[in-house]
N, C-alpha and C positions, 0 to 999 in steps of 0.2 A: 945441514939444518941448524946444528948448534952455532956455527959461525954466523949464519944469517940472523939468528935470534940475538946473538951478542951484539951484532952491528946495530940492530934496531934499538936495543937497550941503551947503547951509548950515543945514539943520535938525539939531538944535534950536538956535535962535538966542536962546532965553531959558529961564527955569525951566519945568519941566514941572509942571502941576497935576494931581495924582491925586485925583479926587473919589471919596471912599469912602462907600458907601451904608449903613454901619453905625456904631454909636456908639463912643466911645472905650473901649478895653479889650475890644471884641468881636472875634470871630474874623477878620472882614474887616480891621479895623484892625491886628490882630496880624500878619496875613499881609502887609499893605502895608508896615508898618514893618520887617519882616524883610528886604525887598529894596530899600528906598529908597537906602541908602548905596551898595551895589555897583551899583545901576542908575544912580545919579547919576554914578558914576565911569565907567561904560561909555558914557554919553551925553555926558559933559562938561558937563552942566548940572545944577543942583539939581533934585531931585524932591520936591515939597512936598505933604504930606498935607492934604487939605481934607475934614473930616468933615461929611457931610450925611445924617444918619440920618432915618428916618421915611418916611411915605407909601409903605409896602411897597417901599422901595428905589427908588421911581420918581422921587422928588425929585432924587436924584443923577443918575439917567439923563437926566431932562429938562434938567438943567444942561448936561450934555455934548452932548446932541443940539442944544440951542439955541446952543451956543458955536461958535466958528470951527473949521473942519475943517482946522486947520494942524498937528495933531499935538502941540500944546502943552497940550491939555486932554484927560484920559483918565478913564475910569470904572473903578473897581474894585468888583466886586460878586460875588454868588454866581450860579452857573449857572442856578438856578431862575428868575432874572429873566426868562428867555424865556417863562415861563408866567404871569407876574404880570398881564399885560394881559387874561387871561381871568378874573381875580379882581376887578380894579378897572378902571373905565372910564378910559381915558387917550386922548390925542390922537395917540399915536405907536405904532409897532410896533417892538419891540426888534430883531428880525431884520432888518427893512427899514431902520431908521434908525440902527443902530449897526454897527460893523465889529469882529468878534472879533479881538483882537490876540494875546493870549497867556494861558496859564493858569499859576497859581502852585502850587496844591496843594489837597488836600481835608483839612479838619479832622475829626478823629474827634469823636464826640458820644456822650453818655450819656443814656438815658432815666432820669430821676430822679423820685422822689416825696417828698412831705413826710415828715419822719422819723417822724411819729406814724401815718401811714397804714399799716394792717396788711396790706401786700402786699410780696412779695419777688421776684416774677416777673411777666412779662407776662400769663400766664394768670390769676394771682391778681388782677392789676389788672382784667382783664375781669370776673372773677367778682364782685369788689367793686363795680364799676360797675353790674353787672346787679342786684345786691342793693340798691344805693343810687343809683337813677337821678337824674341832675341834681345830684349832690353832689360831683362832681369837676370842678374848674375847671383848665384847662391853659394854659400860657404859649404865646402865639402872637406871635412877633416880626414877622410879616407874612404875610398870606394868600398861599398858593402856595409858601411855603418848606417844607423837609422837616419842620420842627417842626410845621407846620400839617397837611400832607398825610398824614404817617404816622399822626397821631392820628385824622384824619378817616377814614382807611382802617380803622382798628381799630373806630371807631364804626359804620361801615357794615357791616363783615363780621359783627360780633357783635350789632348792634342795640342798642348801649349809648348812653346819653345823657351826654355830657361837654361842658362849655361852654368855648368859646374866649374867652380874655381877652387883648385886644390890648395890646402893649407896643412901644415904640420900641427894638427890639433886645433881646438876651438879658440883658445886665447888669441893667437895671431889673426885669425879670421875675424874675430870680434872687433879688433882694432880697425879693420877695413870697413866693417859694417857701421861702426860709429862715425867713420869719416865719409860714409856714403860712397865708398869706392865699389862696394857691392850692395845689393838691395835686399837680400834674404838670407836667413840663417836659422837653423834649429840649434839652440844653445842651452846648455845646462843652466837650470834656474839659479844655482848658487853663483855662477859666474856673471850672468846677465842681469840679475835682479837690481843691483844698484843703478844700472843705467836705465832700466825701465822706470824706476822711481823718479829719476831726474828728467825723464822725457827724452833721453839721448837716443833711445831706440823705441820702436812701437811693437808691443806684443799683439798677436792676432789669434793665437790658439795655444792651448796647453796639451802636451802629450801625457798620456796616462788615463786610467779609468776614472779618476776623480779630479776635481779642480784643485789647483795648487793653493794651499792654505794662505800663503802670503799674497796671492793674486785671486781673491775669491770671485771677482766679477769677470774673470777671463774664462770663456767657454772652452771645453775640451774639443779635440778633434772629433770625438764621437758625437758630442752635442751639435756639432756643425755638419754632421753627415759624412765625415771622412774617417770614421772609426776603423773600417776594414784595412786602412793603410798604416795602422800602428805597427811599430817594430819594438820589441823588447830589447833593452840594453842593460844586462846584469853584470856588475863587476865580479869577475871570476878569477880565481887563482888556479893555475895549472902547475904541474911538475913534469919532468921528463917521463917518457913512456915507461922506462924500466925501473922506476923507483919502487921500493918495496911497499907492499900493501899495508904493512904495519905502520910505516911512516905516513902514508896517505891518511890512514885512520886517525893517527895522533894529530896530524895537521888539521884535519877536518874538525876534530873536537876542539882543538886549541883556537882555531879561527872562530868557530861558533861561540866559544866562551868569550873571546875578545870582543866580538860584535855585541854581545849582551851586556858588557860592562857599562856602567853609567857614563864613564868618560867617553867611550867610543860612541855610545848612543847620542850623547850631546854633540860630538863632532860630526857625526853623520847627519843629524838633524840640522846643524848649522850649514852643512853642505847640501841640504835638500835631497838627501839620499835615504830612501826607504829601506830599512834592513830586510834582507832576504837571505836566509840560511837553508841549506839542504845537505842531507847526507851525500857522500861522494857518489854512490851508485845511482841515486835519484837524479843528481846533477848531471851525471854522464848520460842518462837516458833522455833527459830534457834537452841537452845540447845536441844529441844525435837527431832528435825530432826537429829541433830548430834548424839544424843544418839542412835537412831535407826540405823543410818548408822554404827557407831562404834560397836554396838552390833552385827550387821550382819558380820562385818569384823572379830571380835574376834571369833565368832562362826565358820566362814569359816576357820580361821587359826587353829582352834582346841585348842585355849588357854583356859585353865580351871582355875577356882578359886582355891586358896590354903589356 
């Protein structure tokens, strides 16, 4: 016990590695960079971003799971990671092998279509897909993400045929949406907003319970009758399973403090990320409930692992 206490008191003894499961410029990267400076100050050690996109976000998770449980290696990903194991065969269980540490916030997102697609609402998208089966390809940054599950729910409910096109994150897929090589994508507001403003892509719905401030005339999914298909996507920090509880507690306090600083708030707002912070025990309970809910959804949709 004295040795454990001494270890906790000397932590962190070196820079913190924040393994980010998304690509540069993606919403996870934006959220991570918003807090690294105030978090570094709170911890007294540099917090270094390590981008590891791909593999449904599970490459980054595996790195942290396989690393030392000393609190110097952390994972930043989206909350849907708790359900990815039901979509892709992996050798670990996120809930079992990772410890939820803290949440940062949830980014708003927009359902967009290629500018030439003759639809302006979700119902018009459904109608078009019914008239043109197999002609709509959609951006899928990873199986099990809200970008994947929202579209799969639309397909199931209305019996329409739309094809998933895999990408290593949202930015590469947006390139193809702009070039009209694909027709549909759910994209973080901060990434797609400049292209909406120039008319390069067409927004047809906002994700979230309220309208996006920068797009006040764009109705939400709920306003269009598709609200039950919403999926939360909260930027979440995890540590390896065996990390000391005292380190988790200090990290949670430090992340919460970082999120609340004016600089982080400004950066999060610029990235259209709504701050969300929770105590680690509450976060763990929410993630467990979310895992069960998404597992049920994936089973109902008949989406199998590959």
